[in-house]
LUMVEXTOR-37566 format. One record per residue (C-alpha): x, y negated, z. Coordinates in pm, whole numbers, padded with zeros to 5 digits, always signed. Layout:
<tivexs>
XYZ ...
</tivexs>
This chain:
<tivexs>
+06394-10376+07527 +06528-10462+07871 +06353-10271+08147 +06263-10422+08483 +06528-10206+08648 +06796-10321+08403 +06695-10683+08459 +06721-10635+08834 +07073-10494+08792 +07168-10790+08576 +07036-11040+08830 +07219-10866+09114 +07545-10859+08917 +07513-11228+08823 +07437-11322+09184 +07741-11129+09305 +07965-11311+09056 +07813-11649+09149 +07890-11577+09514 +08252-11503+09427 +08280-11823+09225 +08126-12025+09508 +08369-11874+09757 +08659-11959+09525 +08540-12321+09507 +08515-12338+09887 +08867-12203+09919 +09003-12454+09669 +08836-12737+09862 +08972-12597+10187 +09324-12592+10044 +09297-12954+09930 +09164-13062+10270 +09435-12872+10455 +09709-13033+10247 +09569-13385+10290 +09543-13337+10667 +09882-13181+10734 +10168-13361+10903 +10400-13354+10603 +10581-13601+10382 +10386-13660+10064 +10520-13838+09758 +10253-14073+09625 +10272-14237+09283 +10087-14569+09268 +10114-14785+08957 +10442-14619+08861 +10599-14690+09202 +10704-14390+09405 +10642-14423+09779 +10704-14165+10050 +10410-14146+10288 +10434-13943+10606 +10103-13822+10745 +10180-13787+11113 +09872-13749+11325 +09659-13965+11097 +09282-13942+11109 +09068-13863+10807 +09043-14227+10695 +09423-14260+10667 +09449-13928+10484 +09178-14028+10240 +09347-14361+10170 +09672-14186+10086 +09484-13964+09841 +09279-14238+09676 +09203-14226+09299 +09511-14443+09236 +09737-14180+09392 +09868-13859+09242 +09938-13570+09479 +10046-13235+09344 +10097-12988+09626 +10284-12668+09554 +10077-12361+09633 +10268-12034+09653 +10141-11762+09422 +10193-11391+09491 +10439-11214+09266 +10317-10902+09084 +10494-10569+09107 +10853-10580+08987 +10938-10231+08855 +11310-10307+08842 +11324-10389+09212 +11026-10182+09328 +10882-10482+09513 +10556-10677+09545 +10499-11032+09662 +10252-11124+09936 +10179-11484+10035 +09989-11655+10313 +09620-11703+10239 +09541-12069+10298 +09170-12043+10219 +09066-12104+10578 +08863-11784+10613 +08844-11571+10926 +09165-11380+10986 +09269-11066+11167 +09644-11112+11155 +09854-10796+11179 +10151-10932+10984 +10264-10913+10623 +10321-10590+10424 +10680-10498+10333 +10785-10606+09985 +10935-10268+09901 +10664-10031+09777 +10622-09669+09680 +10455-09547+09361 +10419-09189+09484 +10071-09034+09456 +09864-09107+09766 +09540-08999+09929 +09324-09220+10148 +09082-09082+10406 +08820-09320+10540 +08673-09174+10857 +08326-09318+10916 +08047-09260+11166 +07874-09060+10890 +08167-08845+10777 +08487-08867+10576 +08525-09041+10241 +08840-08926+10062 +08996-09104+09765 +09286-09049+09529 +09489-09372+09508 +09660-09488+09191 +09995-09605+09328 +10153-09630+08984 +09897-09871+08838 +09814-10059+09158 +10128-10034+09375 +10082-10368+09554 +09725-10282+09648 +09807-09934+09775 +10105-10070+09966 +09882-10328+10134 +09627-10064+10233 +09900-09838+10365 +10032-10125+10579 +09690-10226+10712 +09600-09866+10789 +09924-09824+10985 +09822-10125+11196 +09472-09982+11267 +09333-10288+11089 +09019-10113+10964 +08939-09929+11286 +08581-09985+11409 +08494-10226+11128 +08156-10232+10954 +08071-10221+10586 +07876-10544+10549 +07723-10536+10202 +07539-10289+09984 +07335-10311+09669 +07049-10091+09560 +07002-10214+09204 +07367-10327+09216 +07529-10004+09338 +07827-10098+09553 +07916-10059+09920 +08150-10338+10031 +08376-10301+10334 +08705-10432+10470 +08598-10754+10645 +08746-10686+10991 +08513-10934+11163 +08184-10860+10987 +07881-10784+11203 +07676-10632+10918 +07348-10725+11084 +07205-10935+10805 +07230-11247+11021 +07598-11338+11038 +07674-11613+10781 +08048-11542+10785 +08023-11177+10681 +08242-11133+10376 +08481-11413+10467 +08729-11215+10677 +09072-11098+10573 +09430-11023+10681 +09566-11375+10632 +09761-11291+10317 +09680-11234+09953 +09835-11057+09655 +09813-11033+09279 +09551-10857+09070 +09655-10526+08915 +09535-10259+08673 +09274-10477+08498 +09339-10372+08138 +09043-10160+08034 +08913-10146+08391 +08569-09992+08432 +08368-09976+08751 +08192-09644+08722 +08064-09412+08993 +08335-09322+09242 +08573-09609+09164 +08719-09806+09455 +08819-10163+09374 +08920-10484+09547 +08670-10760+09616 +08810-11107+09553 +08720-11474+09519 +08920-11537+09203 +09250-11434+09046 +09517-11314+09290 +09304-11359+09603 +09300-10993+09709 +09304-10937+10084 +09145-10641+10261 +08787-10629+10129 +08705-10352+09886 +08399-10187+09736 +08298-09834+09649 +08091-09793+09332 +07812-09534+09337 +07634-09616+09010 +07655-09837+08701 +07764-10193+08786 +07854-10343+08450 +08113-10567+08616 +08372-10744+08404 +08739-10636+08452 +08827-10889+08721 +08860-10663+09026 +09162-10441+09088 +09061-10073+09070 +09300-09872+09285 +09139-09539+09358 +08867-09282+09294 +08653-09106+09551 +08708-08729+09542 +08499-08635+09846 +08219-08792+10047 +08046-09007+09785 +07719-08842+09885 +07751-09028+10216 +07722-09357+10027 +07425-09221+09830 +07241-09136+10152 +07310-09480+10299 +07176-09642+09981 +06851-09447+10010 +06790-09602+10350 +06790-09946+10186 +06938-10281+10280 +06854-10578+10498 +06767-10831+10224 +07001-11125+10189 +06888-11484+10144 +06983-11466+09777 +06708-11215+09703 +06932-11019+09467 +06874-10677+09622 +07200-10677+09818 +07250-10708+10192 +07378-10528+10496 +07294-10156+10481 +07007-10057+10710 +07204-09744+10797 +07520-09882+10960 +07849-09763+10813 +08132-09796+11064 +08490-09723+10961 +08650-09542+11252 +08995-09496+11099 +09182-09511+10769 +09480-09291+10694 +09696-09277+10381 +09923-08987+10301 +10165-08946+10011 +10314-08651+09833 +10690-08648+09843 
</tivexs>
């Protein structure tokens, strides 16, 4: 028999996954719109005849005509390359989703797989995590880069669940007041490949990447403080070793309910990341 509490967890989890799918659809639409509206030469195939059409300063009506049902346009979208163990490199590509961006540059391709420790200094105390650089080298490298640029400094964790036990952070522009419609849409302006998904479980203490579909990782992440039951679609890259009780205390204060009514929302007790540091053992 499914209890009311279990049902609430299920609804929250399903709502979270629907939100991610909806965001992915918005990003796909944004990419199509951006390509149609750019000032670039596009090869259009109409009735077997190839014609080069240059969209230079055209308005929306011209762009739409060039992309009518009788035309075939296949834009090339760069995909991030996963970790290459032979070269010790990761690929990062520009995120063209159209979300809000705090641009601090692109991480270096060369990465380290040495054990690492991340300390998240918050207004409520330190949260310390052991990072899995061997299984998620691209993710850890990205976090190391962003931390070195003070990317996370003075940012707010914008989403928490009570029946769905996660605390989500990493949107550099989130207001976390329960009113800002763009909370959860911010990122660093680049994306990278999923990692470490085989057998992934999101149990208490796990830190994983939030995403809007395959290979759309940016800077948003979540800390698990209970049983989520999520499917293995989110890169787990670390485990909290100290400070998880801080998240527990924030959860007890409750959340500002979101419009979706799924039990998630901005935490009533603000969680502000003051600084993130990552150290490695030589």
